[in-house]
C-alpha positions in Angstrom: 96.0 -55.1 -1.0 96.5 -56.0 2.6 99.8 -56.7 4.4 98.9 -60.4 4.3 98.4 -60.3 0.5 101.8 -58.5 0.1 103.5 -61.2 2.1 101.6 -64.0 0.2 102.7 -62.6 -3.1 106.3 -61.9 -1.9 106.5 -65.6 -1.0 105.6 -66.4 -4.6 108.4 -64.1 -5.7 110.7 -65.9 -3.2 109.8 -69.2 -4.9 110.9 -67.7 -8.2 114.1 -66.6 -6.6 114.7 -70.2 -5.5 114.4 -71.3 -9.1 117.0 -68.8 -10.1 119.3 -70.0 -7.3 118.9 -73.6 -8.3 120.3 -72.6 -11.8 123.2 -70.8 -10.3 121.7 -67.4 -11.0 121.6 -64.6 -8.5 118.4 -65.5 -6.6 116.0 -62.7 -7.4 112.4 -63.4 -8.3 109.3 -61.4 -9.3 105.6 -61.8 -9.8 103.0 -59.5 -11.4 99.6 -59.5 -9.8 96.3 -58.1 -11.2 93.1 -58.5 -9.4 94.6 -60.9 -6.8 95.8 -63.2 -9.6 99.4 -63.8 -10.7 99.6 -62.9 -14.4 103.4 -63.0 -14.8 106.4 -64.7 -13.2 110.1 -64.3 -13.6 113.5 -64.9 -12.1 117.0 -63.8 -13.0 118.4 -65.5 -16.1 121.3 -63.3 -17.0 123.9 -66.0 -16.8 121.8 -68.7 -18.4 120.7 -66.4 -21.3 123.9 -64.3 -21.4 121.5 -61.4 -21.5 122.0 -58.2 -19.4 118.3 -57.6 -19.7 117.2 -60.9 -18.1 116.3 -59.5 -14.7 113.4 -61.1 -12.8 111.0 -58.2 -12.9 111.6 -57.6 -16.6 110.8 -61.2 -17.4 107.7 -61.2 -15.2 106.4 -58.0 -16.8 107.0 -59.3 -20.3 105.0 -62.5 -19.3 102.2 -60.4 -17.8 102.1 -58.1 -20.9 101.9 -61.1 -23.2 99.2 -62.7 -21.2 97.1 -59.5 -20.9 97.9 -58.4 -24.5 99.0 -54.9 -23.3 102.2 -53.2 -22.3 100.2 -50.8 -20.1 100.0 -52.6 -16.7 97.8 -49.9 -15.1 96.1 -52.3 -12.7 99.2 -54.3 -11.7 101.4 -54.7 -8.6 104.9 -56.0 -9.1 106.5 -58.0 -6.3 110.2 -58.5 -6.4 112.6 -59.8 -3.8 115.2 -57.1 -4.4 114.7 -53.4 -4.9 114.7 -52.8 -8.7 117.8 -51.4 -10.4 117.6 -48.3 -12.7 116.8 -50.3 -15.8 114.0 -52.2 -14.1 112.6 -49.1 -12.3 112.5 -47.3 -15.6 110.8 -50.2 -17.2 108.2 -50.2 -14.4 107.6 -46.5 -15.0 107.2 -47.1 -18.8 104.8 -50.0 -18.2 102.6 -47.7 -16.1 102.8 -50.0 -13.1 101.0 -48.2 -10.2 102.6 -50.2 -7.3 105.9 -51.9 -6.7 106.6 -54.0 -3.6 110.1 -55.3 -2.8 111.8 -57.2 -0.1 115.5 -56.3 0.4 116.9 -52.9 -0.4 119.8 -52.8 -2.8 122.6 -50.5 -1.6 124.5 -51.0 -4.8 121.9 -50.5 -7.5 118.5 -49.7 -5.8 116.6 -47.2 -7.9 113.3 -47.0 -6.0 114.6 -45.8 -2.6 118.2 -46.6 -1.8 120.2 -44.8 -4.5 117.5 -43.2 -6.6 113.7 -42.7 -6.5 112.7 -43.2 -10.1 109.2 -44.2 -9.2 108.6 -40.8 -7.5 110.3 -38.5 -9.9 107.9 -35.8 -10.9 109.8 -35.1 -14.1 108.7 -38.5 -15.5 105.3 -39.1 -17.1 104.3 -41.8 -14.6 105.0 -42.5 -10.9 104.4 -45.6 -8.8 103.8 -46.3 -5.2 106.9 -47.9 -3.5 106.4 -50.5 -0.8 109.8 -51.5 0.6 110.7 -54.2 3.1 108.1 -56.9 2.7 109.7 -60.0 4.1 113.0 -58.1 3.9 114.9 -60.4 6.2 113.9 -63.5 4.2 114.7 -61.9 0.9 118.0 -60.6 2.1 119.0 -63.9 3.6 118.5 -65.7 0.3 120.9 -63.3 -1.4 123.4 -63.3 1.5 123.5 -67.1 1.6 124.0 -67.3 -2.2 126.9 -64.9 -2.2 128.5 -66.5 0.9 128.4 -69.9 -0.9 129.8 -68.3 -4.1 132.7 -66.8 -2.2 133.4 -70.1 -0.4 133.4 -72.0 -3.7 135.8 -69.5 -5.3 138.2 -69.8 -2.3 138.0 -73.6 -2.2 
């Protein structure tokens, strides 16, 4: 995929993040792409579903797996607005995803580059290419604005 493709699909992930934010969820969105086509979409639903597993990338991968009738996403690229956490990075390894693209790094839970590098760990049975920083400023701004509003609301 080209840089313009990465940006185009990251914009789709940002649209998913906006859906999360509109529901009062932390605005993280993800899409799964195979052959230039989006085959799965997701956004954070932890609060709505009261489910600690309801992360954007997990929801998007489940949708893609259901659509493709396989848990092995060997031809997929996952685009997510925030660097995956340890749970999601592990899931991406297990799903055999070859490429993961994210926007903003996550200094508190990032497991692809910031705190850990699960996608590169040679001890695991699968590795994925990590492409950080695609539309990082936009992805980070969405999160920053959300948390600023949340803090203001709590103070007020």
